[in-house]
N, CA, C and O atoms as CSV, one atom per row, in Angstrom:
chain,resi,resn,atom,element,x,y,z
A,1,UNK,N,N,8.633,0.639,38.541
A,1,UNK,CA,C,8.726,1.846,37.753
A,1,UNK,C,C,7.966,1.624,36.438
A,1,UNK,O,O,8.199,0.632,35.746
A,2,UNK,N,N,7.084,2.522,36.103
A,2,UNK,CA,C,6.303,2.364,34.884
A,2,UNK,C,C,7.011,3.026,33.716
A,2,UNK,O,O,7.767,3.985,33.875
A,3,UNK,N,N,6.742,2.488,32.548
A,3,UNK,CA,C,7.369,3.027,31.340
A,3,UNK,C,C,6.703,4.349,30.960
A,3,UNK,O,O,5.518,4.565,31.216
A,4,UNK,N,N,7.483,5.212,30.352
A,4,UNK,CA,C,6.921,6.486,29.907
A,4,UNK,C,C,6.029,6.253,28.704
A,4,UNK,O,O,6.289,5.377,27.878
A,5,UNK,N,N,4.976,7.049,28.616
A,5,UNK,CA,C,4.088,6.947,27.471
A,5,UNK,C,C,4.784,7.523,26.249
A,5,UNK,O,O,5.470,8.542,26.337
A,6,UNK,N,N,4.605,6.868,25.115
A,6,UNK,CA,C,5.189,7.400,23.886
A,6,UNK,C,C,4.385,8.613,23.438
A,6,UNK,O,O,3.160,8.651,23.558
A,7,UNK,N,N,5.100,9.593,22.922
A,7,UNK,CA,C,4.467,10.829,22.469
A,7,UNK,C,C,4.769,10.976,20.982
A,7,UNK,O,O,5.893,10.738,20.540
A,8,UNK,N,N,3.761,11.366,20.222
A,8,UNK,CA,C,3.954,11.514,18.790
A,8,UNK,C,C,4.933,12.649,18.494
A,8,UNK,O,O,5.149,13.533,19.323
A,9,UNK,N,N,5.509,12.608,17.317
A,9,UNK,CA,C,6.482,13.630,16.917
A,9,UNK,C,C,5.833,15.007,16.910
A,9,UNK,O,O,6.442,15.990,17.333
A,10,UNK,N,N,4.610,15.073,16.434
A,10,UNK,CA,C,3.912,16.362,16.368
A,10,UNK,C,C,3.738,16.944,17.770
A,10,UNK,O,O,3.927,18.142,17.984
A,11,UNK,N,N,3.374,16.080,18.723
A,11,UNK,CA,C,3.167,16.540,20.100
A,11,UNK,C,C,4.493,16.997,20.730
A,11,UNK,O,O,4.532,17.998,21.446
A,12,UNK,N,N,5.573,16.256,20.459
A,12,UNK,CA,C,6.889,16.667,20.973
A,12,UNK,C,C,7.272,18.038,20.438
A,12,UNK,O,O,7.785,18.881,21.174
A,13,UNK,N,N,7.020,18.256,19.154
A,13,UNK,CA,C,7.353,19.548,18.537
A,13,UNK,C,C,6.512,20.656,19.160
A,13,UNK,O,O,7.019,21.737,19.459
A,14,UNK,N,N,5.221,20.380,19.354
A,14,UNK,CA,C,4.346,21.386,19.956
A,14,UNK,C,C,4.809,21.722,21.372
A,14,UNK,O,O,4.816,22.886,21.771
A,15,UNK,N,N,5.195,20.694,22.127
A,15,UNK,CA,C,5.676,20.942,23.495
A,15,UNK,C,C,6.955,21.775,23.487
A,15,UNK,O,O,7.116,22.675,24.311
A,16,UNK,N,N,7.857,21.479,22.565
A,16,UNK,CA,C,9.100,22.237,22.475
A,16,UNK,C,C,8.816,23.688,22.086
A,16,UNK,O,O,9.443,24.609,22.611
A,17,UNK,N,N,7.880,23.887,21.173
A,17,UNK,CA,C,7.523,25.249,20.778
A,17,UNK,C,C,6.929,26.011,21.953
A,17,UNK,O,O,7.226,27.190,22.146
A,18,UNK,N,N,6.097,25.346,22.732
A,18,UNK,CA,C,5.491,26.002,23.901
A,18,UNK,C,C,6.570,26.386,24.914
A,18,UNK,O,O,6.536,27.483,25.473
A,19,UNK,N,N,7.521,25.490,25.149
A,19,UNK,CA,C,8.605,25.810,26.089
A,19,UNK,C,C,9.409,27.006,25.592
A,19,UNK,O,O,9.786,27.869,26.385
A,20,UNK,N,N,9.677,27.065,24.285
A,20,UNK,CA,C,10.442,28.179,23.720
A,20,UNK,C,C,9.664,29.493,23.861
A,20,UNK,O,O,10.226,30.525,24.227
A,21,UNK,N,N,8.353,29.434,23.563
A,21,UNK,CA,C,7.532,30.640,23.702
A,21,UNK,C,C,7.510,31.114,25.147
A,21,UNK,O,O,7.642,32.306,25.424
A,22,UNK,N,N,7.343,30.165,26.066
A,22,UNK,CA,C,7.303,30.537,27.484
A,22,UNK,C,C,8.620,31.166,27.931
A,22,UNK,O,O,8.624,32.118,28.712
A,23,UNK,N,N,9.737,30.633,27.435
A,23,UNK,CA,C,11.040,31.190,27.805
A,23,UNK,C,C,11.178,32.613,27.291
A,23,UNK,O,O,11.691,33.479,28.001
A,24,UNK,N,N,10.730,32.868,26.075
A,24,UNK,CA,C,10.809,34.223,25.514
A,24,UNK,C,C,9.913,35.165,26.299
A,24,UNK,O,O,10.305,36.284,26.628
A,25,UNK,N,N,8.691,34.695,26.599
A,25,UNK,CA,C,7.761,35.530,27.375
A,25,UNK,C,C,8.349,35.886,28.741
A,25,UNK,O,O,8.260,37.028,29.190
A,26,UNK,N,N,8.947,34.897,29.385
A,26,UNK,CA,C,9.529,35.154,30.705
A,26,UNK,C,C,10.683,36.148,30.607
A,26,UNK,O,O,10.828,37.031,31.453
A,27,UNK,N,N,11.498,35.998,29.574
A,27,UNK,CA,C,12.604,36.935,29.378
A,27,UNK,C,C,12.114,38.349,29.140
A,27,UNK,O,O,12.684,39.304,29.668
A,28,UNK,N,N,11.057,38.491,28.345
A,28,UNK,CA,C,10.526,39.828,28.081
A,28,UNK,C,C,9.887,40.431,29.328
A,28,UNK,O,O,10.014,41.630,29.575
A,29,UNK,N,N,9.198,39.599,30.116
A,29,UNK,CA,C,8.589,40.151,31.336
A,29,UNK,C,C,9.678,40.567,32.325
A,29,UNK,O,O,9.533,41.563,33.034
A,30,UNK,N,N,10.769,39.800,32.370
A,30,UNK,CA,C,11.887,40.174,33.243
A,30,UNK,C,C,12.506,41.496,32.780
A,30,UNK,O,O,12.824,42.369,33.588
A,31,UNK,N,N,12.667,41.618,31.462
A,31,UNK,CA,C,13.210,42.857,30.904
A,31,UNK,C,C,12.293,44.031,31.220
A,31,UNK,O,O,12.752,45.121,31.563
A,32,UNK,N,N,10.996,43.791,31.100
A,32,UNK,CA,C,10.029,44.854,31.370
A,32,UNK,C,C,10.119,45.315,32.832
A,32,UNK,O,O,10.038,46.511,33.111
A,33,UNK,N,N,10.284,44.377,33.751
A,33,UNK,CA,C,10.395,44.731,35.174
A,33,UNK,C,C,11.653,45.558,35.452
A,33,UNK,O,O,11.628,46.453,36.296
A,34,UNK,N,N,12.727,45.272,34.766
A,34,UNK,CA,C,14.000,45.957,35.029
A,34,UNK,C,C,14.075,47.353,34.418
A,34,UNK,O,O,14.828,48.206,34.886
A,35,UNK,N,N,13.282,47.578,33.361
A,35,UNK,CA,C,13.372,48.875,32.669
A,35,UNK,C,C,12.597,49.952,33.411
A,35,UNK,O,O,11.678,49.656,34.173
A,36,UNK,N,N,12.969,51.185,33.186
A,36,UNK,CA,C,12.182,52.290,33.759
A,36,UNK,C,C,10.791,52.332,33.114
A,36,UNK,O,O,10.576,51.786,32.032
A,37,UNK,N,N,9.878,52.973,33.786
A,37,UNK,CA,C,8.476,52.946,33.354
A,37,UNK,C,C,8.269,53.521,31.956
A,37,UNK,O,O,7.363,53.084,31.246
A,38,UNK,N,N,9.084,54.489,31.544
A,38,UNK,CA,C,8.872,55.078,30.215
A,38,UNK,C,C,9.252,54.124,29.088
A,38,UNK,O,O,8.806,54.312,27.956
A,39,UNK,N,N,10.066,53.101,29.367
A,39,UNK,CA,C,10.441,52.132,28.326
A,39,UNK,C,C,9.600,50.855,28.371
A,39,UNK,O,O,9.661,50.030,27.459
A,40,UNK,N,N,8.823,50.703,29.425
A,40,UNK,CA,C,8.034,49.480,29.567
A,40,UNK,C,C,7.006,49.335,28.449
A,40,UNK,O,O,6.727,48.227,27.989
A,41,UNK,N,N,6.452,50.449,28.021
A,41,UNK,CA,C,5.445,50.367,26.947
A,41,UNK,C,C,6.075,49.845,25.654
A,41,UNK,O,O,5.423,49.142,24.883
A,42,UNK,N,N,7.347,50.191,25.419
A,42,UNK,CA,C,8.038,49.689,24.220
A,42,UNK,C,C,8.183,48.173,24.288
A,42,UNK,O,O,8.018,47.488,23.279
A,43,UNK,N,N,8.490,47.650,25.467
A,43,UNK,CA,C,8.622,46.203,25.623
A,43,UNK,C,C,7.269,45.528,25.448
A,43,UNK,O,O,7.176,44.454,24.854
A,44,UNK,N,N,6.203,46.171,25.976
A,44,UNK,CA,C,4.853,45.616,25.796
A,44,UNK,C,C,4.491,45.570,24.319
A,44,UNK,O,O,3.912,44.590,23.851
A,45,UNK,N,N,4.830,46.627,23.582
A,45,UNK,CA,C,4.563,46.648,22.136
A,45,UNK,C,C,5.364,45.563,21.428
A,45,UNK,O,O,4.857,44.884,20.535
A,46,UNK,N,N,6.619,45.406,21.835
A,46,UNK,CA,C,7.447,44.344,21.232
A,46,UNK,C,C,6.829,42.970,21.483
A,46,UNK,O,O,6.797,42.118,20.596
A,47,UNK,N,N,6.340,42.771,22.703
A,47,UNK,CA,C,5.729,41.489,23.053
A,47,UNK,C,C,4.480,41.238,22.203
A,47,UNK,O,O,4.265,40.127,21.718
A,48,UNK,N,N,3.662,42.276,22.029
A,48,UNK,CA,C,2.442,42.129,21.217
A,48,UNK,C,C,2.799,41.818,19.765
A,48,UNK,O,O,2.177,40.962,19.137
A,49,UNK,N,N,3.794,42.511,19.241
A,49,UNK,CA,C,4.210,42.263,17.860
A,49,UNK,C,C,4.776,40.854,17.709
A,49,UNK,O,O,4.512,40.171,16.720
A,50,UNK,N,N,5.543,40.436,18.684
A,50,UNK,CA,C,6.118,39.090,18.639
A,50,UNK,C,C,5.020,38.033,18.677
A,50,UNK,O,O,5.069,37.054,17.933
A,51,UNK,N,N,4.038,38.232,19.538
A,51,UNK,CA,C,2.928,37.282,19.648
A,51,UNK,C,C,2.161,37.203,18.322
A,51,UNK,O,O,1.809,36.112,17.873
A,52,UNK,N,N,1.905,38.349,17.701
A,52,UNK,CA,C,1.196,38.369,16.414
A,52,UNK,C,C,2.014,37.643,15.341
A,52,UNK,O,O,1.470,36.890,14.533
A,53,UNK,N,N,3.308,37.878,15.346
A,53,UNK,CA,C,4.183,37.222,14.375
A,53,UNK,C,C,4.200,35.713,14.583
A,53,UNK,O,O,4.172,34.953,13.614
A,54,UNK,N,N,4.245,35.271,15.844
A,54,UNK,CA,C,4.227,33.834,16.130
A,54,UNK,C,C,2.925,33.198,15.655
A,54,UNK,O,O,2.931,32.094,15.112
A,55,UNK,N,N,1.813,33.895,15.859
A,55,UNK,CA,C,0.533,33.365,15.399
A,55,UNK,C,C,0.498,33.251,13.880
A,55,UNK,O,O,-0.020,32.278,13.332
A,56,UNK,N,N,1.050,34.247,13.211
A,56,UNK,CA,C,1.107,34.228,11.749
A,56,UNK,C,C,1.962,33.054,11.270
A,56,UNK,O,O,1.587,32.361,10.324
A,57,UNK,N,N,3.097,32.831,11.912
A,57,UNK,CA,C,3.965,31.703,11.555
A,57,UNK,C,C,3.252,30.369,11.774
A,57,UNK,O,O,3.353,29.459,10.952
A,58,UNK,N,N,2.539,30.266,12.878
A,58,UNK,CA,C,1.834,29.030,13.203
A,58,UNK,C,C,0.753,28.738,12.165
A,58,UNK,O,O,0.593,27.596,11.734
A,59,UNK,N,N,0.013,29.772,11.766
A,59,UNK,CA,C,-1.017,29.573,10.730
A,59,UNK,C,C,-0.380,29.116,9.419
A,59,UNK,O,O,-0.890,28.210,8.760
A,60,UNK,N,N,0.719,29.736,9.049
A,60,UNK,CA,C,1.400,29.363,7.802
A,60,UNK,C,C,1.903,27.924,7.865
A,60,UNK,O,O,1.817,27.191,6.880
A,61,UNK,N,N,2.431,27.516,9.027
A,61,UNK,CA,C,2.912,26.144,9.180
A,61,UNK,C,C,1.769,25.148,9.072
A,61,UNK,O,O,1.913,24.106,8.434
A,62,UNK,N,N,0.645,25.457,9.685
A,62,UNK,CA,C,-0.514,24.559,9.609
A,62,UNK,C,C,-1.028,24.449,8.179
A,62,UNK,O,O,-1.384,23.361,7.724
A,63,UNK,N,N,-1.068,25.577,7.470
A,63,UNK,CA,C,-1.490,25.547,6.067
A,63,UNK,C,C,-0.549,24.691,5.237
A,63,UNK,O,O,-0.988,23.899,4.402
A,64,UNK,N,N,0.751,24.855,5.471
A,64,UNK,CA,C,1.741,24.072,4.723
A,64,UNK,C,C,1.565,22.580,4.984
A,64,UNK,O,O,1.603,21.772,4.056
A,65,UNK,N,N,1.373,22.219,6.251
A,65,UNK,CA,C,1.198,20.805,6.577
A,65,UNK,C,C,-0.071,20.237,5.965
A,65,UNK,O,O,-0.078,19.096,5.503
A,66,UNK,N,N,-1.151,21.024,5.957
A,66,UNK,CA,C,-2.404,20.552,5.356
A,66,UNK,C,C,-2.230,20.347,3.859
A,66,UNK,O,O,-2.689,19.346,3.310
A,67,UNK,N,N,-1.568,21.294,3.194
A,67,UNK,CA,C,-1.327,21.135,1.747
A,67,UNK,C,C,-0.466,19.906,1.487
A,67,UNK,O,O,-0.730,19.145,0.555
A,68,UNK,N,N,0.556,19.711,2.303
A,68,UNK,CA,C,1.447,18.566,2.125
A,68,UNK,C,C,0.683,17.249,2.299
A,68,UNK,O,O,0.877,16.309,1.528
A,69,UNK,N,N,-0.186,17.184,3.312
A,69,UNK,CA,C,-0.974,15.958,3.524
A,69,UNK,C,C,-1.885,15.682,2.336
A,69,UNK,O,O,-2.001,14.540,1.890
A,70,UNK,N,N,-2.538,16.734,1.816
A,70,UNK,CA,C,-3.409,16.547,0.641
A,70,UNK,C,C,-2.607,16.047,-0.548
A,70,UNK,O,O,-3.035,15.142,-1.264
A,71,UNK,N,N,-1.435,16.645,-0.753
A,71,UNK,CA,C,-0.600,16.235,-1.879
A,71,UNK,C,C,-0.139,14.789,-1.715
A,71,UNK,O,O,-0.141,14.026,-2.681
A,72,UNK,N,N,0.255,14.408,-0.501
A,72,UNK,CA,C,0.681,13.035,-0.242
A,72,UNK,C,C,-0.435,12.044,-0.529
A,72,UNK,O,O,-0.208,11.006,-1.150
A,73,UNK,N,N,-1.637,12.367,-0.076
A,73,UNK,CA,C,-2.779,11.482,-0.289
A,73,UNK,C,C,-3.045,11.308,-1.779
A,73,UNK,O,O,-3.258,10.192,-2.253
A,74,UNK,N,N,-3.031,12.411,-2.510
A,74,UNK,CA,C,-3.274,12.330,-3.951
A,74,UNK,C,C,-2.186,11.515,-4.648
A,74,UNK,O,O,-2.486,10.715,-5.535
A,75,UNK,N,N,-0.937,11.710,-4.259
A,75,UNK,CA,C,0.151,10.958,-4.883
A,75,UNK,C,C,0.031,9.468,-4.583
A,75,UNK,O,O,0.312,8.636,-5.446
A,76,UNK,N,N,-0.384,9.130,-3.366
A,76,UNK,CA,C,-0.575,7.710,-3.034
A,76,UNK,C,C,-1.680,7.105,-3.879
A,76,UNK,O,O,-1.539,5.990,-4.382
A,77,UNK,N,N,-2.774,7.827,-4.038
A,77,UNK,CA,C,-3.866,7.323,-4.885
A,77,UNK,C,C,-3.394,7.111,-6.315
A,77,UNK,O,O,-3.675,6.080,-6.926
A,78,UNK,N,N,-2.679,8.092,-6.840
A,78,UNK,CA,C,-2.170,7.969,-8.202
A,78,UNK,C,C,-1.220,6.783,-8.326
A,78,UNK,O,O,-1.245,6.065,-9.326
A,79,UNK,N,N,-0.388,6.578,-7.318
A,79,UNK,CA,C,0.561,5.465,-7.344
A,79,UNK,C,C,-0.183,4.127,-7.344
A,79,UNK,O,O,0.195,3.207,-8.068
A,80,UNK,N,N,-1.226,4.019,-6.544
A,80,UNK,CA,C,-2.009,2.783,-6.513
A,80,UNK,C,C,-2.624,2.526,-7.876
A,80,UNK,O,O,-2.584,1.399,-8.370
A,81,UNK,N,N,-3.195,3.561,-8.495
A,81,UNK,CA,C,-3.783,3.392,-9.836
A,81,UNK,C,C,-2.735,2.941,-10.844
A,81,UNK,O,O,-2.982,2.043,-11.649
A,82,UNK,N,N,-1.565,3.569,-10.797
A,82,UNK,CA,C,-0.510,3.187,-11.742
A,82,UNK,C,C,-0.054,1.745,-11.519
A,82,UNK,O,O,0.166,1.009,-12.481
A,83,UNK,N,N,0.088,1.342,-10.266
A,83,UNK,CA,C,0.494,-0.033,-9.975
A,83,UNK,C,C,-0.563,-1.025,-10.445
A,83,UNK,O,O,-0.225,-2.093,-10.957
A,84,UNK,N,N,-1.828,-0.685,-10.278
A,84,UNK,CA,C,-2.888,-1.575,-10.757
A,84,UNK,C,C,-2.846,-1.695,-12.270
A,84,UNK,O,O,-3.013,-2.790,-12.808
A,85,UNK,N,N,-2.626,-0.584,-12.965
A,85,UNK,CA,C,-2.528,-0.638,-14.432
A,85,UNK,C,C,-1.329,-1.477,-14.851
A,85,UNK,O,O,-1.407,-2.261,-15.797
A,86,UNK,N,N,-0.218,-1.305,-14.135
A,86,UNK,CA,C,0.982,-2.069,-14.461
A,86,UNK,C,C,0.770,-3.555,-14.234
A,86,UNK,O,O,1.166,-4.372,-15.066
A,87,UNK,N,N,0.145,-3.919,-13.108
A,87,UNK,CA,C,-0.133,-5.332,-12.840
A,87,UNK,C,C,-1.052,-5.909,-13.903
A,87,UNK,O,O,-0.868,-7.045,-14.340
A,88,UNK,N,N,-2.024,-5.140,-14.312
A,88,UNK,CA,C,-2.958,-5.608,-15.345
A,88,UNK,C,C,-2.239,-5.806,-16.676
A,88,UNK,O,O,-2.503,-6.769,-17.396
A,89,UNK,N,N,-1.335,-4.893,-16.996
A,89,UNK,CA,C,-0.604,-4.999,-18.269
A,89,UNK,C,C,0.374,-6.171,-18.251
A,89,UNK,O,O,0.632,-6.772,-19.294
A,90,UNK,N,N,0.919,-6.503,-17.088
A,90,UNK,CA,C,1.909,-7.573,-16.994
A,90,UNK,C,C,1.296,-8.932,-16.648
A,90,UNK,O,O,2.015,-9.927,-16.549
A,91,UNK,N,N,-0.012,-8.982,-16.466
A,91,UNK,CA,C,-0.663,-10.234,-16.082
A,91,UNK,C,C,-0.500,-11.262,-17.199
A,91,UNK,O,O,-0.514,-10.894,-18.373
A,92,UNK,N,N,-0.345,-12.550,-16.855
A,92,UNK,CA,C,-0.227,-13.597,-17.884
A,92,UNK,C,C,-1.477,-13.647,-18.754
A,92,UNK,O,O,-2.554,-13.221,-18.338
A,93,UNK,N,N,-1.318,-14.173,-19.967
A,93,UNK,CA,C,-2.435,-14.166,-20.912
A,93,UNK,C,C,-3.590,-15.036,-20.432
A,93,UNK,O,O,-4.735,-14.763,-20.792
A,94,UNK,N,N,-3.340,-16.069,-19.636
A,94,UNK,CA,C,-4.427,-16.907,-19.117
A,94,UNK,C,C,-5.340,-16.081,-18.216
A,94,UNK,O,O,-6.560,-16.240,-18.246
A,95,UNK,N,N,-4.755,-15.214,-17.428
A,95,UNK,CA,C,-5.574,-14.368,-16.570
A,95,UNK,C,C,-6.342,-13.359,-17.405
A,95,UNK,O,O,-7.480,-13.026,-17.074
A,96,UNK,N,N,-5.756,-12.876,-18.459
A,96,UNK,CA,C,-6.450,-11.928,-19.330
A,96,UNK,C,C,-7.657,-12.588,-19.967
A,96,UNK,O,O,-8.729,-11.989,-20.054
A,97,UNK,N,N,-7.478,-13.856,-20.425
A,97,UNK,CA,C,-8.588,-14.570,-21.058
A,97,UNK,C,C,-9.710,-14.764,-20.041
A,97,UNK,O,O,-10.887,-14.636,-20.379
A,98,UNK,N,N,-9.352,-15.066,-18.825
A,98,UNK,CA,C,-10.364,-15.270,-17.794
A,98,UNK,C,C,-11.045,-13.955,-17.437
A,98,UNK,O,O,-12.194,-13.948,-16.993
A,99,UNK,N,N,-10.348,-12.854,-17.627
A,99,UNK,CA,C,-10.932,-11.573,-17.243
A,99,UNK,C,C,-11.898,-11.036,-18.293
A,99,UNK,O,O,-12.519,-9.997,-18.069
A,100,UNK,N,N,-12.045,-11.711,-19.427
A,100,UNK,CA,C,-13.061,-11.265,-20.369
A,100,UNK,C,C,-12.578,-11.032,-21.789
A,100,UNK,O,O,-13.402,-11.034,-22.704
A,101,UNK,N,N,-11.316,-10.837,-22.019
A,101,UNK,CA,C,-10.857,-10.599,-23.385
A,101,UNK,C,C,-10.628,-11.941,-24.081
A,101,UNK,O,O,-10.246,-12.923,-23.445
A,102,UNK,N,N,-10.860,-11.968,-25.359
A,102,UNK,CA,C,-10.708,-13.220,-26.107
A,102,UNK,C,C,-9.254,-13.413,-26.509
A,102,UNK,O,O,-8.515,-12.442,-26.673
A,103,UNK,N,N,-8.838,-14.683,-26.669
A,103,UNK,CA,C,-7.448,-14.947,-27.066
A,103,UNK,C,C,-7.212,-14.477,-28.496
A,103,UNK,O,O,-8.173,-14.299,-29.245
A,104,UNK,N,N,-5.972,-14.273,-28.891
A,104,UNK,CA,C,-5.687,-13.832,-30.258
A,104,UNK,C,C,-6.108,-14.909,-31.269
A,104,UNK,O,O,-5.983,-16.105,-31.005
A,105,UNK,N,N,-6.598,-14.473,-32.405
A,105,UNK,CA,C,-7.086,-15.399,-33.426
A,105,UNK,C,C,-5.928,-15.932,-34.281
A,105,UNK,O,O,-4.948,-15.231,-34.530
A,106,UNK,N,N,-6.067,-17.203,-34.728
A,106,UNK,CA,C,-5.052,-17.785,-35.595
A,106,UNK,C,C,-5.332,-17.458,-37.039
A,106,UNK,O,O,-6.475,-17.246,-37.444
A,107,UNK,N,N,-4.260,-17.421,-37.809
A,107,UNK,CA,C,-4.425,-17.185,-39.245
A,107,UNK,C,C,-4.870,-18.469,-39.924
A,107,UNK,O,O,-4.427,-19.554,-39.546
A,108,UNK,N,N,-5.734,-18.362,-40.915
A,108,UNK,CA,C,-6.169,-19.534,-41.671
A,108,UNK,C,C,-5.076,-19.890,-42.677
A,108,UNK,O,O,-4.417,-19.013,-43.236
A,109,UNK,N,N,-4.893,-21.236,-42.903
A,109,UNK,CA,C,-3.881,-21.678,-43.858
A,109,UNK,C,C,-4.490,-22.136,-45.140
A,109,UNK,O,O,-3.772,-22.542,-46.054
């Protein structure tokens, strides 16, 4: 027996969303079949509106995720810069002297 392939969280979510959409579509098509012909157009309109709304939600979710990724990347860069500044400020004086700055001068007596 072979092991199942691991699936990323994003892919699992996408698969679950597809299953949910398919279930709703199937329910609406079943409802459409059961209704008299004069009400079928209302169900078709509902289905079209629902599909448009789902697409709008999906676009908004993708935009949100893209903004979040950009923000995360920028915050990581800023954190690295801050850590480098902190390490430089806390470095022993011997390392500072080696890095180019001169040691403090003594007072003449």
